[in-house]
N, C-alpha and C positions, 0 to 999 in steps of 0.2 A: 388715212395717210396718202400723200402721193407716192405711187411706187414705180415714179420713173426714173428714180436715181439711181433702183436697184436693177431695174429695166437694163437702161443704162452700163451698170458695171457688170452685168452678167453676159453681155451682148447679146441679149434675148431678142426676136423679131420676129413678123406674124408667121406664120399663125399664132407661135408663143406668146404668152402674155404673164407677167404677175399678176398674180390673184389675190393674195394675202402676203404679209410679213407679220409673223411675229415670234415677239424677243423676249425668253424663261427670264428674270431676271434672276432670277433663286440661282438655276445653273450655269448660266450664262451662254444659252445658246441660240441661236438665232436659225430659222426657220423661216424658210423662204418659198411657198405655195407657186406652184407652176403651172395653168392648164393654156386650153388653145382654144380657138375659135369653132362655137356652134359650125358645125354645116364641109369644115376644112377638110380637104384630102391627103393621101399621105403616101411617098414611094417608100418603098424599103428596101434593103441591102438586095441587090440580083437584080430589080425589077425596076426599067427607068417609070412606068406609068402611074400613075398619081391613082389611090385606091379611095374610095371611100370610109369612116371609122365603123369596126365589127363591135368592136367594144374597150373598155381602158384597164387597166391597171394602175396601181398607184407606187411608183417608184421613190425609193430615199436614193440620194447622191450628197456624199461626203465633199465641200465644195471647199474653197480657202477661204481662209480666216477674214472676216470682217474683224478689221483693227486685232484685240487678242479674245475678239469672241468665234467659240466653232458654230459652221456654217451648213447648215443641209439644206439643200433643196429637195423638194416633194413635188413629186411629178406626178401629174395625171396623163400615163402613156397611152396612147392610141393603138390596138392591134386593128388590121386589118383583113379582110380575106381577100384571096389571091383566085383567081380564076381557075384553078387546078383544084380548088377547094380547098388550101392549106391554109390557115389564119396565124400571121404573123405579127410580132409586136416591132411597131417602128422606134429606131432608137435617134435619141434627140441628138438633135449636133453637138451639143456641149457633155454627151455621155463618154466614160472613161474606157476606156479598153477592159478594162475589170469591174466587173459588177458592184455598186454601191459605190461609184465615185467620179468627178468629173475626170475630162480629159485636164484641165488646168492644174487638178490636185494633183492628179499623178504627175505632169509633169514635175508639178514640186517635187516630189517624191524622186524621183529621178534626178534632177539637178541634185539633190542634195547628196543622195548615195554615190553619185560621183565623187565626194568631197570629200565624206565622214563615213563611218562603220554603219551597218544597219541598224543596231543598235541604238544607235546615237539617235539616226532619222526618226525611230520610231516612238521616243522619248519626246522628242520634237514635235512631233504631228502626234501623238496620243494613240497611237495605232499599235498593235503587235507585232515582234518583230518577222512574224510568217505572214502577214499580210503585207508588209514593206517591201518584204523577198518576193512575192507574191507578185504584184506590182513590175518590181523589176523584172522579175523571170518573165512575165509576158511581152513585154516590149523586148525582150532579147530575142523571147521566137519569134515576134514579128520581125523583128531586123535579118532575122536568120532565113526566113522563108523569102527576102526582097534581097538580098545578098545575092549579087556576083561577082565571080573571080576569077574573070574571064582575062582581064587586064594585068591579074598581079603575073610579078616575073622574078621578085626577090623574098624571102623568107628570112624571119629570126626565130628563133626554135629556143627553148627553156624549160627547165622545169621549176617549179617553187615548193614549198612545204605549204598544205591548206591544213595543217591540223601538229598539234605535237606528234612525236614521233616521225614515222618512216613511212608518211602518208604524201604524196606528190599528186601533182598536176602537172601536165606538159603544156605548154601556151605557145601557139604559133601565129606570128604576128606577120601581115604584111608591112617589109620593111621602109617598104619607098614611103606609104601611105600614115607608118606608125600606128597601126590601128591592130585590134585583136580581130582575127579573123576564125581561130579554132581554140575548143580547152576541152581537155579531157583528161580523165582519170590514169595516175600512172608516170612514169618513165622508161620504159620500155620502149625497143625498136617497133611492137602493134601499136604503139602511141601514133607512129607516124605512117602504118599500115591505116590507121580510123582517118586522121587528115586526110590521103589522099583519097577515100572515098569520099567523103565529104567533100573534099577539092572539088568533085570532078561533077557533084550532084547539082554544085552552084556553080557551073561552066568553067570551072579551072581546065587546063590542061597540064597535067604533071610535068611532060615534058618542055613546056613553056617557061618551066624554073629554071633560070641558069644560078642564082647563087644562091645559097644558104647558109646562113650564119649561126652556129652552133656552139656547144664549149664541147670540151673532147672526150664526151661519155662513147665507149665503144656502142648503144646500141644505139643512140641517133644517130653515129656513124652507117651502121647500119642500114638502119630505116630511109635513110635518105638515099643512100647507095640504090636499096633496092626500088624503091619507089618513086625516086627522082633525078633519072636518068644522066640526067644535060647539068644538073646543078653541079658549082665548082663550089665544094666548102670552105668557107670561111670561119675558123677558131677567132672568137671573140677575144678581144683582147684582156678582158677583165681576169678571164678565166687563164689566160694566157701567164696574165702578170700573180696569177695565185700559185700557179708551179714554181714560175720561179721566187717568189718569199716561201714555199714548201719549202725548196732549194737552201734558200740563205739559211734557215732555221735548223735544217740537217746540219748543214755546214759549220753554224754555231755551237750543236750539241758535240757534232765530232772535235772542236780546236778544244772546247772547253774544258776534257777530259786532262789535258795539257795545259788550259789556263785556267786556271778558276776564276780569273777576274773579266771572266764573259758572263759571269753567273748573272741574273736581275737584267739580262739584257734582252730577254725575248721580244716583248713588247716595243719596248724601242726599238727593234730592227724590223719587229713588221707592220709598223705604224705608217702610214705617209708621214712625210717629214713636217707636214703643217699641221699635221693634226698631236706635235707631239707638245707635253709641259717643256717649262724652261732647262728642267733638273733633264730631263730625259732628253732634249738636245744636248744639252754640254757633254754629256755621258757618248750622243753620238759622235760629236764632233771630236771627242777624244778618241774615239776608237779609230775613224777615219784619218786624223793622224798618223798611225801606224800602218797604212793600207800597203805598203809595201812588207811587211812582217806580220801581219793577220789575213788569214785566209777571210775569215769573215767579213772584215773590212771591202775586200776587195769583191766578194761574191754580192756584199749589199749595193756596191757603185753599179755593179751588172746590172742587178735590178733594175738600179735607179735610170739605166740607160736603156734598157729593152724597155720601159715605164714611157719615156721621153720621146723612144722614138713609135711605139704605137700608138701615141696623143698625135702625131701629125698627120694633117690633113691627105699632101700630094702623097698618092699611093709608090710612085715612081721613085722619090725620096727614100721612103720607109721601104720599101724593098730593095735599095741599093743599102743603107745602112744595115738592116740586118745581114746581108751579104759580106757587109765592111766586119 
């Protein structure tokens, strides 16, 4: 069989070559055996000089599927002996960062994990959840090792639940690049302490942070004030509107004691108008028509005016409208 098509598809170049191709029709697995030319010399990581082969090991790498068939590369990988006496295994140019996979296969896994849960990726690639997680974890570690936060000046910080119950993680993002730069467990003030330590390790200067967007958490406020002394705190609009929505609901509950007609309107008042069903929209319009006599109607209007102001892009206009 002519192996040139597989050589081209894999991007293999001298001194490597495709030695043999085997397809097992019963299992649907394609195995491509790769070897190197006799007399070849190889460089290894951390050494520029090329050295003769000391011995070899057979390594097996999961590669991208050929059509619907699983594909594996079986490679005779050389080991070279360095001048200091160490024997080092050469890393083939297509080898991934995690043992047992090619770079292209790992790239596919990373791309899929950006769009779907690990469990779904595991099913599609016929890997275990733990192997998918290990690939992603390795690339995150490599990215963090090379991260440089020296130019970061604006942050967005929030917490999110990672499991059922009260288990939270705090996420810190570069607000300008819209990219996550730090994640840690918890949502207390010490999470900001941990971020500041990591930020400094990656060439960041806490005093260079001039703005931080957070929710109204007293813990976050305390942590930012302590660790980012020059940062102006901005409360994100979603939490501000959430507080306004809570005020609308408290107004409704208080007024409902004297006006039973407000019963059943809780979610009508709390949802965004564009998400209401026709019946809910009719009930809301009937309530707003009584704005003069209904405190709940006035509270709803105030909340919507606040939402409209916070959605504006011009800071000076927003500030002026808020004061008004």
